[in-house]
LUMPA-646868 format. One record per atom (N, C-alpha, C): atom name; x, z, y; residue number from 1. Coordinates in steps of 0.02 Angstrom, whole numbers, plus 50000, padded with zeros to 5 digits. Example, Ala and Ser with C-alpha at 12.3 -4.5 7.8 and 13.67 -1.06 7.14 Angstrom:
<atoms>
<atom 'N'; <50660; 50390; 49716>; 1> <atom 'CA'; <50615; 50390; 49775>; 1> <atom 'C'; <50660; 50390; 49835>; 1> <atom 'N'; <50642; 50354; 49888>; 2> <atom 'CA'; <50684; 50357; 49947>; 2> <atom 'C'; <50645; 50394; 50002>; 2> 
</atoms>
This chain:
<atoms>
<atom 'N'; <50019; 50008; 49946>; 1> <atom 'CA'; <49976; 50010; 49995>; 1> <atom 'C'; <50062; 50022; 50053>; 1> <atom 'N'; <50009; 49964; 50120>; 2> <atom 'CA'; <50057; 49952; 50166>; 2> <atom 'C'; <50015; 49977; 50210>; 2> <atom 'N'; <50038; 50017; 50264>; 3> <atom 'CA'; <50024; 50043; 50322>; 3> <atom 'C'; <50050; 50036; 50388>; 3> <atom 'N'; <50016; 50015; 50441>; 4> <atom 'CA'; <50037; 50005; 50487>; 4> <atom 'C'; <49985; 50056; 50555>; 4> <atom 'N'; <50066; 50084; 50605>; 5> <atom 'CA'; <50004; 50093; 50672>; 5> <atom 'C'; <50033; 50079; 50727>; 5> <atom 'N'; <49991; 50041; 50773>; 6> <atom 'CA'; <50019; 50036; 50838>; 6> <atom 'C'; <50002; 50074; 50875>; 6> <atom 'N'; <50045; 50068; 50944>; 7> <atom 'CA'; <50053; 50128; 50991>; 7> <atom 'C'; <50069; 50116; 51066>; 7> <atom 'N'; <50075; 50117; 51131>; 8> <atom 'CA'; <50090; 50079; 51172>; 8> <atom 'C'; <50026; 50046; 51222>; 8> <atom 'N'; <49980; 50031; 51219>; 9> <atom 'CA'; <49931; 50023; 51225>; 9> <atom 'C'; <49897; 50046; 51294>; 9> <atom 'N'; <49878; 50015; 51341>; 10> <atom 'CA'; <49867; 50044; 51398>; 10> <atom 'C'; <49825; 50000; 51433>; 10> <atom 'N'; <49809; 50038; 51520>; 11> <atom 'CA'; <49811; 49973; 51587>; 11> <atom 'C'; <49851; 49983; 51625>; 11> <atom 'N'; <49856; 49924; 51646>; 12> <atom 'CA'; <49899; 49884; 51687>; 12> <atom 'C'; <49881; 49856; 51749>; 12> <atom 'N'; <49913; 49833; 51803>; 13> <atom 'CA'; <49897; 49800; 51866>; 13> <atom 'C'; <49936; 49742; 51837>; 13> <atom 'N'; <49910; 49670; 51866>; 14> <atom 'CA'; <49953; 49608; 51845>; 14> <atom 'C'; <50009; 49618; 51882>; 14> <atom 'N'; <50042; 49578; 51810>; 15> <atom 'CA'; <50117; 49595; 51840>; 15> <atom 'C'; <50163; 49643; 51815>; 15> <atom 'N'; <50115; 49674; 51786>; 16> <atom 'CA'; <50155; 49749; 51751>; 16> <atom 'C'; <50178; 49741; 51690>; 16> <atom 'N'; <50203; 49809; 51660>; 17> <atom 'CA'; <50251; 49797; 51584>; 17> <atom 'C'; <50220; 49839; 51553>; 17> <atom 'N'; <50212; 49820; 51476>; 18> <atom 'CA'; <50197; 49875; 51418>; 18> <atom 'C'; <50253; 49859; 51375>; 18> <atom 'N'; <50242; 49901; 51336>; 19> <atom 'CA'; <50293; 49898; 51279>; 19> <atom 'C'; <50250; 49934; 51185>; 19> <atom 'N'; <50235; 49896; 51172>; 20> <atom 'CA'; <50188; 49901; 51099>; 20> <atom 'C'; <50247; 49899; 51051>; 20> <atom 'N'; <50216; 49971; 51006>; 21> <atom 'CA'; <50275; 49981; 50931>; 21> <atom 'C'; <50197; 49958; 50870>; 21> <atom 'N'; <50236; 49960; 50826>; 22> <atom 'CA'; <50210; 49959; 50765>; 22> <atom 'C'; <50268; 50000; 50731>; 22> <atom 'N'; <50253; 50043; 50693>; 23> <atom 'CA'; <50269; 50069; 50629>; 23> <atom 'C'; <50242; 50076; 50586>; 23> <atom 'N'; <50286; 50036; 50526>; 24> <atom 'CA'; <50248; 50031; 50455>; 24> <atom 'C'; <50315; 50080; 50403>; 24> <atom 'N'; <50220; 50094; 50366>; 25> <atom 'CA'; <50247; 50111; 50319>; 25> <atom 'C'; <50219; 50099; 50248>; 25> <atom 'N'; <50265; 50112; 50188>; 26> <atom 'CA'; <50249; 50060; 50108>; 26> <atom 'C'; <50295; 50079; 50084>; 26> <atom 'N'; <50267; 50095; 50028>; 27> <atom 'CA'; <50322; 50097; 49960>; 27> <atom 'C'; <50358; 50043; 49957>; 27> <atom 'N'; <50333; 49976; 49945>; 28> <atom 'CA'; <50368; 49920; 49950>; 28> <atom 'C'; <50335; 49860; 49997>; 28> <atom 'N'; <50394; 49824; 50042>; 29> <atom 'CA'; <50352; 49748; 50078>; 29> <atom 'C'; <50364; 49715; 50012>; 29> <atom 'N'; <50306; 49669; 50011>; 30> <atom 'CA'; <50344; 49599; 49990>; 30> <atom 'C'; <50340; 49549; 50026>; 30> <atom 'N'; <50334; 49558; 50096>; 31> <atom 'CA'; <50392; 49498; 50144>; 31> <atom 'C'; <50412; 49561; 50210>; 31> <atom 'N'; <50445; 49541; 50260>; 32> <atom 'CA'; <50453; 49570; 50300>; 32> <atom 'C'; <50439; 49546; 50356>; 32> <atom 'N'; <50401; 49508; 50363>; 33> <atom 'CA'; <50396; 49466; 50418>; 33> <atom 'C'; <50325; 49506; 50463>; 33> <atom 'N'; <50353; 49519; 50512>; 34> <atom 'CA'; <50297; 49548; 50561>; 34> <atom 'C'; <50273; 49507; 50619>; 34> <atom 'N'; <50206; 49496; 50648>; 35> <atom 'CA'; <50168; 49461; 50669>; 35> <atom 'C'; <50132; 49491; 50724>; 35> <atom 'N'; <50136; 49499; 50791>; 36> <atom 'CA'; <50079; 49517; 50835>; 36> <atom 'C'; <50029; 49460; 50849>; 36> <atom 'N'; <49981; 49509; 50843>; 37> <atom 'CA'; <49917; 49474; 50849>; 37> <atom 'C'; <49882; 49503; 50915>; 37> <atom 'N'; <49824; 49445; 50958>; 38> <atom 'CA'; <49783; 49481; 51002>; 38> <atom 'C'; <49727; 49450; 50989>; 38> <atom 'N'; <49649; 49472; 50999>; 39> <atom 'CA'; <49605; 49444; 51013>; 39> <atom 'C'; <49560; 49473; 51083>; 39> <atom 'N'; <49535; 49443; 51106>; 40> <atom 'CA'; <49494; 49445; 51191>; 40> <atom 'C'; <49427; 49476; 51181>; 40> <atom 'N'; <49370; 49496; 51223>; 41> <atom 'CA'; <49309; 49494; 51175>; 41> <atom 'C'; <49275; 49423; 51179>; 41> <atom 'N'; <49246; 49397; 51110>; 42> <atom 'CA'; <49241; 49319; 51133>; 42> <atom 'C'; <49262; 49271; 51106>; 42> <atom 'N'; <49309; 49280; 51087>; 43> <atom 'CA'; <49384; 49232; 51083>; 43> <atom 'C'; <49405; 49237; 51012>; 43> <atom 'N'; <49455; 49197; 50976>; 44> <atom 'CA'; <49482; 49237; 50900>; 44> <atom 'C'; <49528; 49243; 50903>; 44> <atom 'N'; <49539; 49278; 50860>; 45> <atom 'CA'; <49630; 49314; 50850>; 45> <atom 'C'; <49675; 49248; 50859>; 45> <atom 'N'; <49708; 49289; 50903>; 46> <atom 'CA'; <49784; 49236; 50892>; 46> <atom 'C'; <49846; 49260; 50894>; 46> <atom 'N'; <49873; 49248; 50858>; 47> <atom 'CA'; <49947; 49270; 50865>; 47> <atom 'C'; <49989; 49243; 50911>; 47> <atom 'N'; <50033; 49287; 50927>; 48> <atom 'CA'; <50071; 49269; 50986>; 48> <atom 'C'; <50139; 49295; 50972>; 48> <atom 'N'; <50167; 49325; 50925>; 49> <atom 'CA'; <50217; 49318; 50935>; 49> <atom 'C'; <50257; 49366; 50867>; 49> <atom 'N'; <50314; 49310; 50824>; 50> <atom 'CA'; <50324; 49323; 50764>; 50> <atom 'C'; <50406; 49356; 50744>; 50> <atom 'N'; <50418; 49370; 50693>; 51> <atom 'CA'; <50475; 49379; 50684>; 51> <atom 'C'; <50496; 49412; 50624>; 51> <atom 'N'; <50547; 49375; 50578>; 52> <atom 'CA'; <50543; 49357; 50518>; 52> <atom 'C'; <50615; 49420; 50489>; 52> <atom 'N'; <50613; 49424; 50414>; 53> <atom 'CA'; <50666; 49468; 50426>; 53> <atom 'C'; <50732; 49466; 50444>; 53> <atom 'N'; <50782; 49505; 50446>; 54> <atom 'CA'; <50841; 49498; 50445>; 54> <atom 'C'; <50848; 49532; 50535>; 54> <atom 'N'; <50876; 49523; 50589>; 55> <atom 'CA'; <50922; 49578; 50629>; 55> <atom 'C'; <50894; 49546; 50673>; 55> <atom 'N'; <50823; 49488; 50731>; 56> <atom 'CA'; <50772; 49470; 50740>; 56> <atom 'C'; <50835; 49410; 50781>; 56> <atom 'N'; <50874; 49367; 50756>; 57> <atom 'CA'; <50916; 49331; 50779>; 57> <atom 'C'; <50860; 49259; 50782>; 57> <atom 'N'; <50799; 49272; 50739>; 58> <atom 'CA'; <50755; 49199; 50754>; 58> <atom 'C'; <50685; 49244; 50766>; 58> <atom 'N'; <50641; 49213; 50832>; 59> <atom 'CA'; <50589; 49256; 50832>; 59> <atom 'C'; <50541; 49168; 50880>; 59> <atom 'N'; <50476; 49190; 50868>; 60> <atom 'CA'; <50410; 49156; 50884>; 60> <atom 'C'; <50370; 49166; 50926>; 60> <atom 'N'; <50352; 49104; 50972>; 61> <atom 'CA'; <50302; 49131; 51037>; 61> <atom 'C'; <50251; 49093; 51039>; 61> <atom 'N'; <50166; 49109; 51042>; 62> <atom 'CA'; <50137; 49056; 51071>; 62> <atom 'C'; <50160; 49026; 51141>; 62> <atom 'N'; <50118; 48989; 51174>; 63> <atom 'CA'; <50143; 48929; 51207>; 63> <atom 'C'; <50123; 48981; 51280>; 63> <atom 'N'; <50073; 49039; 51250>; 64> <atom 'CA'; <50029; 49080; 51284>; 64> <atom 'C'; <50073; 49138; 51353>; 64> <atom 'N'; <50107; 49159; 51280>; 65> <atom 'CA'; <50153; 49211; 51305>; 65> <atom 'C'; <50221; 49209; 51309>; 65> <atom 'N'; <50247; 49140; 51306>; 66> <atom 'CA'; <50329; 49115; 51302>; 66> <atom 'C'; <50353; 49115; 51358>; 66> <atom 'N'; <50421; 49177; 51344>; 67> <atom 'CA'; <50454; 49186; 51416>; 67> <atom 'C'; <50461; 49241; 51465>; 67> <atom 'N'; <50387; 49265; 51425>; 68> <atom 'CA'; <50341; 49331; 51452>; 68> <atom 'C'; <50343; 49386; 51408>; 68> <atom 'N'; <50331; 49378; 51354>; 69> <atom 'CA'; <50325; 49445; 51287>; 69> <atom 'C'; <50412; 49425; 51241>; 69> <atom 'N'; <50430; 49482; 51238>; 70> <atom 'CA'; <50476; 49501; 51182>; 70> <atom 'C'; <50448; 49513; 51108>; 70> <atom 'N'; <50468; 49493; 51057>; 71> <atom 'CA'; <50465; 49534; 50980>; 71> <atom 'C'; <50507; 49563; 50963>; 71> <atom 'N'; <50542; 49617; 50930>; 72> <atom 'CA'; <50594; 49664; 50911>; 72> <atom 'C'; <50588; 49695; 50868>; 72> <atom 'N'; <50637; 49723; 50820>; 73> <atom 'CA'; <50624; 49775; 50765>; 73> <atom 'C'; <50677; 49821; 50775>; 73> <atom 'N'; <50662; 49868; 50724>; 74> <atom 'CA'; <50717; 49915; 50738>; 74> <atom 'C'; <50686; 49933; 50662>; 74> <atom 'N'; <50759; 49892; 50602>; 75> <atom 'CA'; <50735; 49883; 50540>; 75> <atom 'C'; <50754; 49976; 50516>; 75> <atom 'N'; <50808; 49998; 50557>; 76> <atom 'CA'; <50813; 50076; 50507>; 76> <atom 'C'; <50749; 50126; 50533>; 76> <atom 'N'; <50710; 50125; 50565>; 77> <atom 'CA'; <50653; 50153; 50585>; 77> <atom 'C'; <50568; 50094; 50577>; 77> <atom 'N'; <50615; 50074; 50534>; 78> <atom 'CA'; <50537; 50023; 50510>; 78> <atom 'C'; <50472; 50007; 50575>; 78> <atom 'N'; <50528; 49996; 50648>; 79> <atom 'CA'; <50456; 49975; 50689>; 79> <atom 'C'; <50476; 49923; 50699>; 79> <atom 'N'; <50404; 49885; 50719>; 80> <atom 'CA'; <50411; 49821; 50766>; 80> <atom 'C'; <50394; 49846; 50848>; 80> <atom 'N'; <50404; 49795; 50868>; 81> <atom 'CA'; <50408; 49808; 50963>; 81> <atom 'C'; <50389; 49740; 50991>; 81> <atom 'N'; <50318; 49753; 51043>; 82> <atom 'CA'; <50322; 49700; 51081>; 82> <atom 'C'; <50343; 49713; 51166>; 82> <atom 'N'; <50366; 49666; 51175>; 83> <atom 'CA'; <50380; 49705; 51251>; 83> <atom 'C'; <50351; 49659; 51292>; 83> <atom 'N'; <50311; 49658; 51337>; 84> <atom 'CA'; <50271; 49620; 51374>; 84> <atom 'C'; <50268; 49618; 51450>; 84> <atom 'N'; <50301; 49586; 51469>; 85> <atom 'CA'; <50320; 49554; 51553>; 85> <atom 'C'; <50288; 49517; 51576>; 85> <atom 'N'; <50259; 49535; 51671>; 86> <atom 'CA'; <50222; 49477; 51690>; 86> <atom 'C'; <50169; 49475; 51672>; 86> <atom 'N'; <50117; 49531; 51648>; 87> <atom 'CA'; <50069; 49522; 51615>; 87> <atom 'C'; <49990; 49503; 51674>; 87> <atom 'N'; <49961; 49450; 51643>; 88> <atom 'CA'; <49915; 49437; 51683>; 88> <atom 'C'; <49824; 49469; 51672>; 88> <atom 'N'; <49789; 49452; 51693>; 89> <atom 'CA'; <49731; 49483; 51651>; 89> <atom 'C'; <49698; 49457; 51598>; 89> <atom 'N'; <49713; 49384; 51575>; 90> <atom 'CA'; <49715; 49342; 51513>; 90> <atom 'C'; <49741; 49361; 51495>; 90> <atom 'N'; <49799; 49413; 51491>; 91> <atom 'CA'; <49827; 49474; 51439>; 91> <atom 'C'; <49780; 49519; 51387>; 91> <atom 'N'; <49727; 49524; 51426>; 92> <atom 'CA'; <49668; 49596; 51405>; 92> <atom 'C'; <49653; 49586; 51332>; 92> <atom 'N'; <49651; 49623; 51298>; 93> <atom 'CA'; <49634; 49597; 51237>; 93> <atom 'C'; <49679; 49649; 51173>; 93> <atom 'N'; <49647; 49676; 51119>; 94> <atom 'CA'; <49654; 49731; 51090>; 94> <atom 'C'; <49730; 49693; 51023>; 94> <atom 'N'; <49766; 49710; 51050>; 95> <atom 'CA'; <49834; 49685; 51009>; 95> <atom 'C'; <49846; 49716; 50938>; 95> <atom 'N'; <49854; 49688; 50863>; 96> <atom 'CA'; <49856; 49720; 50810>; 96> <atom 'C'; <49935; 49681; 50801>; 96> <atom 'N'; <49965; 49738; 50766>; 97> <atom 'CA'; <50029; 49715; 50713>; 97> <atom 'C'; <50012; 49690; 50657>; 97> <atom 'N'; <50028; 49653; 50606>; 98> <atom 'CA'; <50005; 49641; 50546>; 98> <atom 'C'; <50094; 49609; 50522>; 98> <atom 'N'; <50091; 49621; 50444>; 99> <atom 'CA'; <50135; 49633; 50401>; 99> <atom 'C'; <50130; 49586; 50348>; 99> <atom 'N'; <50139; 49517; 50346>; 100> <atom 'CA'; <50138; 49471; 50298>; 100> <atom 'C'; <50141; 49496; 50220>; 100> <atom 'N'; <50070; 49467; 50161>; 101> <atom 'CA'; <50065; 49491; 50128>; 101> <atom 'C'; <50128; 49428; 50050>; 101> <atom 'N'; <50127; 49386; 50083>; 102> <atom 'CA'; <50141; 49336; 50038>; 102> <atom 'C'; <50242; 49353; 50045>; 102> <atom 'N'; <50272; 49313; 49970>; 103> <atom 'CA'; <50325; 49342; 49946>; 103> <atom 'C'; <50380; 49264; 49951>; 103> <atom 'N'; <50340; 49219; 49973>; 104> <atom 'CA'; <50376; 49141; 49969>; 104> <atom 'C'; <50355; 49119; 50048>; 104> <atom 'N'; <50381; 49096; 50093>; 105> <atom 'CA'; <50369; 49053; 50145>; 105> <atom 'C'; <50388; 49062; 50218>; 105> <atom 'N'; <50390; 49035; 50240>; 106> <atom 'CA'; <50402; 49045; 50325>; 106> <atom 'C'; <50353; 49100; 50373>; 106> <atom 'N'; <50372; 49137; 50403>; 107> <atom 'CA'; <50343; 49194; 50469>; 107> <atom 'C'; <50303; 49158; 50513>; 107> <atom 'N'; <50325; 49119; 50533>; 108> <atom 'CA'; <50271; 49076; 50580>; 108> <atom 'C'; <50265; 49006; 50573>; 108> <atom 'N'; <50222; 48971; 50574>; 109> <atom 'CA'; <50175; 48994; 50633>; 109> <atom 'C'; <50124; 49033; 50586>; 109> <atom 'N'; <50066; 49075; 50628>; 110> <atom 'CA'; <50025; 49129; 50589>; 110> <atom 'C'; <49956; 49119; 50535>; 110> <atom 'N'; <49965; 49146; 50477>; 111> <atom 'CA'; <49928; 49130; 50435>; 111> <atom 'C'; <49855; 49144; 50437>; 111> <atom 'N'; <49823; 49144; 50386>; 112> <atom 'CA'; <49761; 49159; 50383>; 112> <atom 'C'; <49762; 49253; 50378>; 112> <atom 'N'; <49694; 49271; 50406>; 113> <atom 'CA'; <49699; 49328; 50433>; 113> <atom 'C'; <49696; 49377; 50365>; 113> <atom 'N'; <49686; 49347; 50304>; 114> <atom 'CA'; <49686; 49379; 50231>; 114> <atom 'C'; <49761; 49406; 50203>; 114> <atom 'N'; <49801; 49350; 50244>; 115> <atom 'CA'; <49875; 49356; 50237>; 115> <atom 'C'; <49902; 49401; 50243>; 115> <atom 'N'; <49888; 49452; 50287>; 116> <atom 'CA'; <49916; 49493; 50316>; 116> <atom 'C'; <49886; 49577; 50299>; 116> <atom 'N'; <49939; 49619; 50298>; 117> <atom 'CA'; <49913; 49689; 50311>; 117> <atom 'C'; <49907; 49698; 50376>; 117> <atom 'N'; <49855; 49742; 50407>; 118> <atom 'CA'; <49827; 49743; 50475>; 118> <atom 'C'; <49841; 49819; 50493>; 118> <atom 'N'; <49852; 49820; 50565>; 119> <atom 'CA'; <49838; 49905; 50598>; 119> <atom 'C'; <49775; 49897; 50612>; 119> <atom 'N'; <49783; 49951; 50682>; 120> <atom 'CA'; <49723; 49980; 50694>; 120> <atom 'C'; <49678; 49928; 50752>; 120> <atom 'N'; <49746; 49915; 50781>; 121> <atom 'CA'; <49758; 49901; 50872>; 121> <atom 'C'; <49744; 49945; 50906>; 121> <atom 'N'; <49787; 49916; 50972>; 122> <atom 'CA'; <49789; 49950; 51019>; 122> <atom 'C'; <49760; 49896; 51088>; 122> <atom 'N'; <49735; 49946; 51138>; 123> <atom 'CA'; <49695; 49908; 51183>; 123> <atom 'C'; <49734; 49894; 51232>; 123> <atom 'N'; <49746; 49835; 51268>; 124> <atom 'CA'; <49778; 49830; 51331>; 124> <atom 'C'; <49726; 49789; 51398>; 124> <atom 'N'; <49732; 49837; 51439>; 125> <atom 'CA'; <49697; 49783; 51507>; 125> <atom 'C'; <49757; 49776; 51552>; 125> <atom 'N'; <49722; 49732; 51589>; 126> <atom 'CA'; <49758; 49695; 51637>; 126> <atom 'C'; <49726; 49675; 51710>; 126> <atom 'N'; <49736; 49727; 51749>; 127> <atom 'CA'; <49659; 49731; 51799>; 127> <atom 'C'; <49697; 49751; 51849>; 127> <atom 'N'; <49673; 49717; 51919>; 128> <atom 'CA'; <49687; 49774; 51991>; 128> <atom 'C'; <49656; 49798; 52014>; 128> 
</atoms>
């Protein structure tokens, strides 16, 4: 069983920053791929950043966040991060971290909902 807990969400003004954390606990991980998703009201869940196994030398981003968000990982502490800079009102959403269930294949682009273990989500609100 894989358990993920996100933290770090909150309310900020446009142009502000937030850092989300996701702590992963598991007896055994099938995949070390970590992906951050978000879901705004009335919209589909969107994968915004992914990081495969390793020391973070490879990272992937959606066009909507590229250049503003940074995904990273601390393998020693089983934690993934999402640094969010220059936040915009359209970044408002519930943010979820997800760990891949698959044992073969790449970490990006994002896969189907059922291909991941999920955290409970953390709310990010960007408003003046």
